[in-house]
C-alpha positions as CSV (number, residue, x, y, z in Angstrom):
1,M,-3.9,16.3,-17.9
2,S,-0.2,16.0,-18.1
3,V,1.8,12.8,-18.7
4,E,3.1,13.1,-15.2
5,K,-0.5,13.0,-13.8
6,Y,-1.2,9.8,-15.8
7,I,2.0,8.3,-14.5
8,E,1.0,9.2,-10.9
9,L,-2.5,7.8,-11.4
10,S,-1.1,4.5,-12.8
11,K,1.0,4.1,-9.6
12,R,-1.4,5.6,-7.0
13,V,-4.8,4.4,-8.0
14,P,-5.4,0.6,-7.5
15,L,-7.8,0.5,-10.4
16,F,-5.0,1.6,-12.8
17,R,-2.1,-0.3,-11.2
18,G,0.0,-2.0,-13.9
19,L,-1.4,0.0,-16.7
20,S,0.8,2.2,-18.9
21,P,0.3,6.0,-18.6
22,D,-0.9,5.8,-22.3
23,D,-3.7,3.3,-21.3
24,V,-4.7,5.6,-18.4
25,A,-4.8,8.6,-20.7
26,K,-7.0,6.7,-23.1
27,I,-9.4,5.7,-20.3
28,F,-9.6,9.3,-19.1
29,A,-10.2,10.6,-22.6
30,K,-13.2,8.5,-23.0
31,G,-14.5,8.5,-19.5
32,M,-15.9,11.5,-17.6
33,T,-15.2,13.3,-14.4
34,M,-17.9,14.9,-12.2
35,D,-17.9,17.2,-9.2
36,V,-20.3,16.4,-6.3
37,E,-21.0,19.0,-3.6
38,K,-20.9,18.0,0.1
39,G,-24.0,16.2,1.2
40,N,-25.2,15.2,-2.3
41,A,-25.8,11.5,-3.1
42,I,-23.8,9.8,-5.8
43,F,-26.1,6.8,-5.7
44,Y,-28.5,5.2,-3.3
45,Q,-28.5,1.7,-1.8
46,G,-30.9,-0.6,-3.6
47,T,-30.7,1.2,-6.9
48,T,-29.0,-0.4,-10.0
49,G,-26.2,1.1,-11.9
50,N,-23.7,0.4,-14.6
51,Q,-20.8,2.6,-13.5
52,M,-18.0,2.7,-11.0
53,Y,-16.1,5.6,-9.6
54,V,-12.6,6.6,-8.6
55,V,-12.2,9.4,-6.0
56,L,-9.8,12.0,-7.6
57,G,-10.2,14.5,-4.8
58,G,-12.3,15.0,-1.6
59,T,-14.0,12.3,0.3
60,V,-17.0,10.0,-0.2
61,A,-18.9,8.3,2.6
62,L,-20.6,4.9,2.1
63,Y,-23.7,4.1,4.2
64,D,-25.8,1.0,4.9
65,G,-29.0,2.8,5.8
66,K,-27.8,5.4,8.3
67,K,-24.7,3.4,9.4
68,L,-21.4,4.8,8.1
69,L,-19.5,1.9,6.6
70,T,-16.4,3.7,5.5
71,T,-14.9,6.9,4.1
72,L,-13.1,6.9,0.8
73,R,-10.3,9.2,-0.2
74,A,-8.3,10.1,-3.3
75,G,-7.3,6.9,-5.2
76,D,-10.1,4.8,-3.7
77,M,-12.7,3.2,-6.0
78,F,-16.3,2.3,-5.4
79,G,-19.3,1.0,-7.2
80,E,-17.2,-1.5,-9.0
81,M,-19.7,-4.4,-8.5
82,A,-22.0,-2.6,-11.0
83,L,-19.4,-3.5,-13.7
84,I,-19.4,-7.1,-12.5
85,N,-23.1,-7.9,-12.0
86,S,-26.5,-6.1,-12.2
87,E,-27.5,-6.5,-8.6
88,P,-28.7,-3.5,-6.7
89,R,-26.2,-1.2,-5.0
90,S,-25.2,-2.5,-1.5
91,A,-24.7,0.9,0.0
92,T,-25.5,4.6,-0.5
93,A,-22.6,6.8,-1.6
94,M,-22.6,10.4,-0.4
95,A,-20.1,13.2,-0.9
96,A,-18.7,13.8,2.6
97,E,-17.0,16.9,1.3
98,H,-16.8,18.4,-2.2
99,C,-15.3,15.7,-4.3
100,R,-14.2,15.1,-7.9
101,L,-14.8,11.6,-9.3
102,F,-13.8,9.7,-12.4
103,V,-16.8,7.7,-13.7
104,L,-16.2,4.6,-15.7
105,T,-19.4,3.2,-17.3
106,E,-19.8,-0.4,-18.4
107,T,-20.2,0.8,-22.0
108,T,-16.9,2.7,-21.9
109,F,-15.2,-0.2,-20.2
110,Q,-16.4,-2.6,-22.9
111,K,-15.8,-0.4,-26.0
112,L,-12.6,1.5,-25.2
113,M,-10.3,-0.9,-23.5
114,T,-7.7,-3.0,-25.1
115,K,-7.9,-6.6,-24.0
116,H,-4.8,-6.2,-21.9
117,A,-6.1,-3.1,-20.2
118,A,-9.6,-4.6,-19.6
119,I,-8.0,-7.7,-18.1
120,K,-5.7,-5.7,-15.9
121,I,-8.5,-3.5,-14.6
122,L,-10.7,-6.6,-13.9
123,L,-7.8,-8.1,-12.0
124,N,-7.4,-4.8,-10.1
125,I,-11.1,-4.8,-9.2
126,I,-10.9,-8.4,-8.0
127,G,-7.8,-7.6,-6.0
128,T,-9.6,-4.7,-4.3
129,M,-12.7,-6.8,-3.6
130,S,-10.6,-9.6,-2.2
131,K,-8.7,-7.2,0.1
132,R,-12.1,-5.8,1.4
133,L,-13.4,-9.4,2.0
134,R,-10.3,-10.3,4.0
135,E,-10.7,-7.1,6.1
136,M,-14.3,-7.9,6.8
137,N,-13.5,-11.5,7.6
138,A,-10.9,-10.3,10.1
139,K,-13.5,-7.9,11.7
140,L,-16.0,-10.7,11.9
141,V,-13.5,-13.1,13.6
142,K,-12.6,-10.3,16.1
143,A,-16.2,-9.5,16.8
144,T,-17.0,-13.2,17.3
145,E,-14.1,-13.6,19.7
146,E,-15.1,-10.5,21.7
147,S,-18.7,-11.6,22.0
148,A,-17.6,-15.1,23.2
149,Q,-15.6,-13.6,26.1
């Protein structure tokens, strides 16, 4: 990848926000990318894993059973709780269309990151999880208000 691409990723992808293009390049050099065809599972709800993903292209759908929770696009990350704890996956991830993913394993995360980069990535993960929690809280409040009416 070109330096410009790493600069773009450090600005556009929440996981890499605040990292230098050199740090992003090092992460990509040691991580892996994978292509997943439409309709194929990336992981299943209830399974355990030790990797997270960043959507580089295409879309990924997250399901709770058969219920669609959300659709993720380029720049979005998912599966990050697997780097934080060893609990089973809370959703199934399916390729909604052909997609290209960057895969960051726990081992890669622990071995290849500088302390600064690892802390920055953890803060970015926490920020994303906090944003998602706020959004769900707002939906819960709205649903509670609507059911009370």
